[in-house]
N, C-alpha and C positions, 0 to 999 in steps of 0.2 A: 240384545242390540249389536247394531250397526257398527260392525264390526271394519268397517272399511271410511267411514266417517270418524276425520279426527276428531278427538276431544282435545281443544283447545283448553279448555277450563284445568281438565287432567294435568294435561301441561304444564298450566302457570301454579297448578298445588305442585306438583310437585319440584319445580323452583323455589317458591317458597320454603317449601316443609326443608331441603336441603340447606337453604339459606340458615332458616332456626337452627338447622344442627349446628353450621359454622357458627351462629352467636352464640349460642349455648356453649361452644369449646372453647368460644374466644372470651369468654365471661367466665370458666371452668379454675382459671388460676389465682380468680380476686375470692370465690366464693366459699373459701375452709372445709371444702368437700373433700379432696384428698386425689386432684390433681398431677398430673405427669410431675408439670412444676408450679410451684407455689409459690403466689408473693408472700412476704413476712406479713404483712395487714388482710387481712380480708371482712368482707361486706355480708353482715345478718341479712343487711337488705336484698340486698344480691341475688343471696341463698333461696330468699322467701320469696323472691319474682319468679328464680327458675325452679322450682319445684314445682310451681301450674303450670309452667310450660311444656316441664316434662311430660306429662299425664297426655299430650297429643301430637308434639312431634312425629315420632317416630311411626305410630299407631296409623298416621294419617301416611306417611312414605309407606306404608305396606301397604296398606288399600288401597292405593295409586298402584303400585306397584303388585296387586292380585288383575287390577284390571287389565296394565299393560304386558302380565303373561296372556291373560289371555287371547289379545291382539295380538302377539307374537305366534301363539297359538297355531291361531287360524289359517294362516298362510304356510303353515308343513306337518308334516307326518309328526309324531311323537320321537321319532329316531331323528329326524333332523331339527324339533324342539330342543333334543336335548344337545345337540351338536354345537348350536348356538349361543343354548344357554354357558354350554360350557366354555364356548370362544369369549362371551361377554362377561361373564361374570368368576369363571373357576379361575382362568388363565391372567387377568387384572390382579385375582388375588392371591396366588400365588406371586407374580412378579412384584405388588407391591409388599407382600410381607417380608420379600427378599430384598427388595432396593427401596422402598419408601416410608417402612416403617421402622428401619433399626435408627435414622436418628434422632426420634422418638427416645430409642430407649439408652439410646447413649447419652442424652440430654439429661434425661432423669435421672442415670445412676455415673455421672461424668466422673465420678472424685473415686468409682471401682478401676474406669480405664487409662491404661498410661497411651492410649492412642486409639485411633476410632475404629483402626482395623483388626483389631485385638478383639470384638465384637463379634466380627464372625470365626475368627478362630475358635472362640470358646461358643460360638454354634448357639449365641441366647435371641432367636427367632420368636417373634408375638405379633399375634392377629389385629389387636389394638382395636380402633376405631371401623377394621377392614371386619370385623365379625358382622356388619351389617351383612355384606356381600358375603360370608361366609352362610348363614342365616337363609338368605333371600333365593341361592343354589341351591340348599337342601329342599328348603322349603318347597321350592318351585319341580322338581323333580320328583316329590310325594304329592302334590296336585294334581300330579297328571291325572290322576284316573279320573279326578274329580272333575277335572274338565270336557273331559272326553264323552262322562255320563251325561254331562250338560249340554254336549253339539248334537247328543243322540235323543231319540222321540222318546225313549225311557225315560226322560227327566222330564218329562210334559207336566205328569200329573204333581210333580215335586215342585216346580217351578211355577204353578199357576195355584197350588197351595200359598205361596210364601207371597204372591201375586194380591192374593185378597186378604191378607193381613195389611198387606204395604197398603190398601188400602184404608185403611183405617188410622186416625191421626195420633194413634198410641200404637202402630204396629212397630213403625222401627222400630222405638225404645224396646220395644218386648223382645225384639232381635239381641237386644245385648242382655237379656239375661244369664244366655249360656255362660258369655265372656265372664261377668259378674258372678255366676257361680262356681264356675271350673276353675278361676283366677283365686279363687277363694281359700276353696277346695286345698289348690296344689301347692298353693300357700305355703301353707304347715307345713309341709315336707321340702319343700324348694322354699326355702327365706329368705335367697337373697334376692342381690339384684342383677345376678351379674349377669351377660349378653351368652354364654359359651350353652350351643345347644342340652349340654346336659342338662340347664337348668329348666327339668320342663314347666316349670310354672312362668318364663317369659317366655319359653319356645313358644307354649299352650295361647300366651296373648299374643304375641304379634302371628301368632300362626291362623291365629281368630279371623285380625284383623284382615288377613291375605285374602284369606278364603271371605271373606265378605268381599272384597273387592271382585273375586272372578263372579259370584252370586248377582252381585249390582251389575257386574255386566250381559250377563245370561240373559236381561230384559232389559226394554226400552220405560217398561212400564214402572221401574224401580227409581229410575232417575226422572221422571215425572211426576211420579208421586215424593220424592225428596226434593223437588223444588216447592211443591205443593204444600207444604208440611215443615218450609223451611223456618216459617217465624215460630209455630210448636216448638220447633227444636232449638230453634234461639233464647225462648223463656225459659227451657227444661236446662239450657245452658247458664244459662246466670243462677237460677235458682242451685243448680250443682254445683256452681262455685263458689257463691253465699255459704251454701254448705260444707263446702269444700274446707275454707278458711276458716269456717266457725270451729271447725273439731281442728283445725291442725294447730292452730293458734291456743286452745283451751288449754287449763293448764291440767296437765298430770293428776293435782291431788282433786281436783275436782272430775274427772272423770273415775279413778281407782277404787273410792270404797264402791262404785254399782257394777264397775264393769270390768272382767280380768283382764289381763294383757293380750292373753291369748284374740281375744273376744275386740279388743281394743285392736289390734293390729287389724281382724275380719274388717272390723267397722270401714277403718283406712282403705283397704284394699277394694272394695266395694266401691267406695265413694270415689277412685282414682278411676276404677273402669267406668264407672257413672261419665264423669267429665269427660275423659276420654273419647268415650261411644258418643255424648250425645255433641260433643265440639267437632267431630269427623263429621256428623249427618250434617251439624249447621253449614259446616261448609261445601260439605257436599251440592247442596241445595244451594246456595247464596251464590259459588262459586259457577253455578251455569245462567244465574242473570248478570253478573257484574266481570265474570273470566274468557265465558265464551267468545272470545274473539281472535282471528288470528293477527298473526304480527313480525313483520322481519325479526325485530328484537326477543321475538318468544324463539325462535327457530334457532336459532342463533345461542341461545341460552340453554334451552334444550340439550342440544348437541354441547354445551363444552359443559354441563350440570356435573355430570357423571364423574370428568378428572378432576373439575373441582372439588367434589367428596373426597374420592381419592388421596388429591395432595394437602386436603388442609389443613386434617391436626396436625402434620408433619411442620409444616409452615406456619403454624400459629406456634408448637413447641418449641422450634428450633428461634423463634422471636423470642416468645416469653420469655423464653430464659435469657435473655439477655436488658429485656425492656422491665425487668420484677426488679432488676438491681438499679435503677434509675433512682434519684428522688425526689419524685412526682405524687401526688395520689391517689388513689387506685383510677378516679373515673379519666383524670389524664392518661395515662399508663392500656389501658380498654382502647381508647382512641388511636393512639398511640399503635397497640397492639392491632385494631382494627386496619387501619390506612395501611399498613406496613404488609402485613399480612395478605388481604385483598389484592392491592396492586403487585407483589409477590407472586400468587396464585396467578394473578392475570398475564403476566410476563412471561412465567414460564409454560403457562396453555398457549401463548399463539405464540409464542418465539419455538419452544422447544417439542409440541406435539402434534399442537395443527397443522405444521404442514409436514409432516413425516409419516408415509403410511404405517411401518414400522411400529414407533410407537402410537400413531393411534390404536392400533390392534391390542397392545401392551397396556391400554388405560380402557378399553373397552369400548372402543368408538367406529363405526362404522365409514367400510372404504367405500367412497364414488369417485370411481373409475373417471368422472368428467373432470374433477377436481384436476388443479393443479398442482399437485402431493406428491412429493421425492419419495 
C-alpha cells in the first residue's frame, strides 16, 4: 500500500465507527443491560437492535487502527514509533483515568460518597471506556515485529500467497476462519465479554481485526479485490444477518433437546464472528466507492474525533444521571441526551481543548506550530 497516499475512505469510516460507539453509549442507559446509569424502564427492542451493531463497530475501529499504525510506522523507526504511540495513546490514557473517567464512577456510586473529592482520597480509579486506548497501545507494541516483517523482502512470499487467495471471490471470507475458530475455542476458557487484556478471547478477537488492517495495508491488491468483491461480501452480510437474528430469536426450548449449552454458545460466537467479518469486508469495499473523497469537514472531524471519543462517555453518564429522572418516555429522553451531550462535547472541544497546546497533547492531538494555538 502506498503509505504516502491519504485514504479518505478510512478516515470517514473511522469517524463513522466512533460516532457509532457514541450512539451505542447513548442508548445504554435504556436497554436494560447494566450501564453506569440506568433508566427505570428499559426497551427490549432497543437491546435487540444494539446486539446486532455490537458485532462490527469495534472490529471496524480496530481494523482501521491497524492500517493507521502502518502509516504511523512508515515514517519512523521502531523506537520513534513507540515514542509516538506513547504520546498519542498512553499519555491520554493516564490523563483520562485520572481526570476524565472519575465523574462516571462518582455518578454511578453517588450514594456512597459525601462529595466528589472523596473518590480521589479512596483511590478509586477505573479505565471504563478508555479500555480501547489501553488495548490499542498494547497491541500496537506487540505488532511491531509483524510490521517490520511485512516491510521486509522476507515477507514477499507470504504476501504473494495472501494476494493469490484474495483474487478468489471466497478468499477474504475464508480469511475469517481463524477468527471464528480462535474465538470459539478461547470463549470456552474466557467466556465473559470483559474488555480486560487478560480476557484472551476478546483480546484475540480485536487483535485479529487489528492485524487484518496491517495485512491489508501491506498491498494495494487487497484493496482492489475488496472493491471488486464488495457485492459478494454484501450478499454474505445479508445472509449472515438473517441467520444471526434467526438464531438470536430461536426459543431455547427448541434448540436445547438437540444441542448442549456449550455447543449453542459455540454457534453463537461463530455467527457473531461471521457477521462482524462480513460487515467489515463490505464496508471496506463500498467505502472505496462512496467515501474516498477529500473534504474540509472530514479534516476537521478527523482531528476532533479522538478527543470526542475520550470525552463522550463521561459527558453521557453525567447528563444521563439527570435525564433519566425526567418524566418522559424513552425516545424523548434519548433525543434530549443526544442533543445535550453532543453540544456539550463540541463546546468543550472547541473552547477548552482545540485552542491550547498542552490540553491538545493531553487529548492525543497533534500540535501544529503554524496555528494560532496557545
